[in-house]
N, C-alpha and C positions, 0 to 999 in steps of 0.2 A: 221505777223506784222514786224518782223525783216527783212524778205526778202524785204518787201516794202520799209523800211527805207534804206536798203543797195542799192536798185535799185535807189532810189531818189538821194542818195549821188553820185552814179556812173554817173547818168545823169547830175548832177551839174558840173562834171569835163569833161563831153563830150557834149559841147554845140550843136554840130550838131544833136545828137540824142535827146537832150532836145527840140530843135526847132521842130523836126519831131513829137515828142510825143505831144507837146502842140498844134501844128497845127492839128493833127489827132483828138484830144479830142475836140477842138473847132469846127471843121468841123462836127463831130458827134453830138455835142450839137445843132448846127444850123439845121442840117437835121432832127433831132428828133422833133424839133419845126415845121419845114416846113412840115413834113409829117403828122402833125395833120390835115392839110388842103388839102394835095395833096397825091394821092395814085398811084404812077407810076408802081408798080409791083403787081402781083397777089398773090405772096407768101411772107410772112413776114420773113421766115427763110430759109436760105441755110444751110443745115446740112450735114456735112461730117463725115462718120464713116470709117476710113481707117485702113486696116491691117498695123501694124507697118512696116516701111521701104518700103512702097508701093507708095511713092510720094504723100501722102495725104497733106503734107505741100505745095507742089507745086500747087496742086489743090486749097488749101486754099488761097495761095497768088494770084492766078488768080482771084478767086471769091472776094477776098478782095479789088480788084481794080474796081469792078463793082460799078459805082456811086450810093451811097445811102446805100449800105450794109456795116455794121460795126461789128467788133468783140467787145465783151463786157467782163467785169469782170464777171466770173462765179464761185461764191463762193460755194464750196462743202467741206464736211469733207474729210480728207486725205484718209481714207480707201476706200471711194467710188471712189474718183478720181484716186488713184494709181492702182485700180483694174479695171479701164475702165468701170465704171458704171456711172449712173447719178441720181440726185435727184432734187426735186422741186426748191431748192435754186439756181440752175444753171441759172434759167431764171429770177431771181430777178431783174436784171438790164437791161432786154430786154423789152423795151416798146412795148406793144401789137400793137400799131398803126404804129410802125416804122419797120426797116428792119435790121436783125441781121444775123451774120455768125458764125456758130459753127464748129470747127474742133476737132474731137475726135477719139479715137480708140474703140468706144463703143461696148460692147458685145451685141449680138443679143438675149437678154433675155426678156421674156414677161414683167417683171416689168419695164425695161428700155423703151420698146415700149409704155407702158401705160403712162409713164411720158411724152414722146415726144408728143403723140397724145393729151394728156390733155392740153399741152401747144401750140397746134396749129401747130406742125411740120407736114407738110403734104407730104413731099418728102425727100428722103435721097440719098446721093451719097455714094456708097460703093466702095472703091478701094482695089485691091489686086494685087499680083505679083507672078511670078515663085518662089516657095518656096526655091529653091536652092539659088537664088539671095538674098532672104530675109535672109537666114542663114548667107551668106557672109556679107551682109550689117550690120546685127546685130553684127556679130563678130567684124567688123571694128569699129563700133560705141563704143562697150564696150572696145575695145582695148584702145581707147582714153579717154572714159568717163565710167569707171566701175560703176556698180550699187551701190547705197548706202545701208546701213544696213537695212533701213526701207522699201526698195523696193522689190517687188517679184523677185525671182531668183538671189538674192544677193549671191556673192561668197566671201569666206574669201580671204585675201590678197594672200596667197600662191597658190590659185587656179584661181585667176583672169587671164584673157587672156594674159595680158602683162607679166605674170610670168610663163607661160607654153608654150609648143611648139604650133606653128600655127595649126598643124594637130589636136592636142588635143583640142585647143580652138574652131576650126570650128566644130569638132565633138560634143562638148558640145552645141554649138549654134544649130546644126542640131537636137539634142535631144529635146531642148526646142521648136523649131519651129515645129517639127513633132508631139509633144505631144499636143500643144495648137492651132496652127494656122489653120490647116485644118478644125477643128470643128467650128472655128470662121467663116470661109468662107461658110461652108455648112449651118450654122445657118442662115446667111443672104440670102442664096439661097432658103432656105425653106420659109422664110418670103416673098420673092419675088413671089413665087408660090401662096402664100395665099393672097397677097395684090396687085392687079393690079395697075400699074403705080405709085407705091410707092417708088421703088428703081431704081436708075440708076447705073449699074456696070461700073466702070472705071478700065480697066486693065492698069497696069504700062507700059506694052510694047506698047499698043496703044497710050498712052500719049507721050511716048518718040519718037515714030516713026512719029506721026502726032499730035502735041500739038494743032494746030489750029482746027482740026476736033474734038478732044476731048472737047475742050473748047466750040465749037459751039453746041455740043451735050448737054453739061451742060446748056448752055443758052436756048436751045430749051426745055429741060426738065423742066426748071423753067419758060418758056414762057417769057424770057427776050430778048428784042431787043436792040442790040448795033450796032452802025455804024462800018463798016469794018475798018476805020482808028483807031478807039479806040480798036478794037479787036487786031489789029496788035501791037499797042502800049503796051497793057497789056501783050501779049505774049513775046515781047522783054524785058520788064521790069522784067519778072519773070523767065527768063532762068537762070539756075545755073551758077554763074560766079566766085565764090570764093571757097576756100577749107573748109572742115568741121569745123575746129577749129575756123577760122575767122567767119564763119556763126553762129556757136554756141554762140560765145561771143557776136556778134551783136544781136542775137536773145534775149539775156537777157535784152537788152535796147530798142529795137524797139517795136512799137505797134505790137500786136500779128498778125494783118493782114499782116504785112510786114516782120516780122522776119522769118528766115528759118534755119534749121539745115541739109538741104539737102546735101548729099555727092557727088553723081554722078548720071547720068542718063544712066548708061551702062546696056545694056541687055546682059545676058549670061556671066556676070563677073565671075560666079562660075567656068567656064571652065579654067580660069587662076589661080584660088585660091584652088580648090579642089585637094587633093591628091587622089591617087587610093583608099586608105582606106576611105577617106571622101566619095567618090562616092559609094562605097559598103555599107557603113554605112547608107547613105541617102536612097539608094535603099531598104535596109532592113526595115527602119523605115517609109519611106514616098513615096516610088516609086509608089505605087498604086494611091496616090493623084495626082501626076503629070499626070497620065493617065485620072483620073476622071475630072481633070480641063483642059484637052486638051493641056497640055504642051508637052506630049510625047504620042506615040501610044503604047509603050511597055517599058520594062526595059533595052533595049539594047542601052543605051546611054553612 
């Protein structure tokens, strides 16, 4: 409640963002009424489950500009949300006849899948990335925005990344990534084998190298047809253009479909950030996963 009040107060002193928010809400209301009578799309939900730091926000921003699809308020209890799970309440404000967009870091647990299928989610986009770049991106995010006390992997002040050496900070990020993220990817890979045409995997590297091709794959996956000029317009609007702090601050005020906390689209950034000790530590904890995920053929990198 206090967060909502604080956001409203900030919007009142930022008229540009207030106008954008009002326009978005009015447009969503209009289309929700319009779609009672017209059904332009086959699937009511575009649902994104992204590995953290894998450009799932970029994918969400592209899909958020598909005419007629809207993000919604998704009320959930704090424990469920912060641990990347989902419950029935998340769909409370998603009309069954209209079109909604969800962006999550959802865990591939049976109970989560059961809720999705019960609520008519028929297809999922899963994004992931080179785990070395994930570790670096996570380090840089937490350098600027440390975890809060009630969040998983919170670090006390003296151990926060801004207060220790870069090498120590990246090693800690490597530890967290190696412990949790490979299992997350393999969990979705297992579901993909069991459920035909249910998951579209989007690799960060493919998205960066050819965003148009990736976006077209998403459109084809959901059987959505857009004119080429609109596709180009969406791609142009969603390219990362600002730094992380500006994006993060604007993200607090913009409609969720438009907001971004994206830092950069650099592939192989770990090469400039890892020390020799970081490389060895990563090889020890997670080198095998790079091979399994086809990022390396062996540990000689």
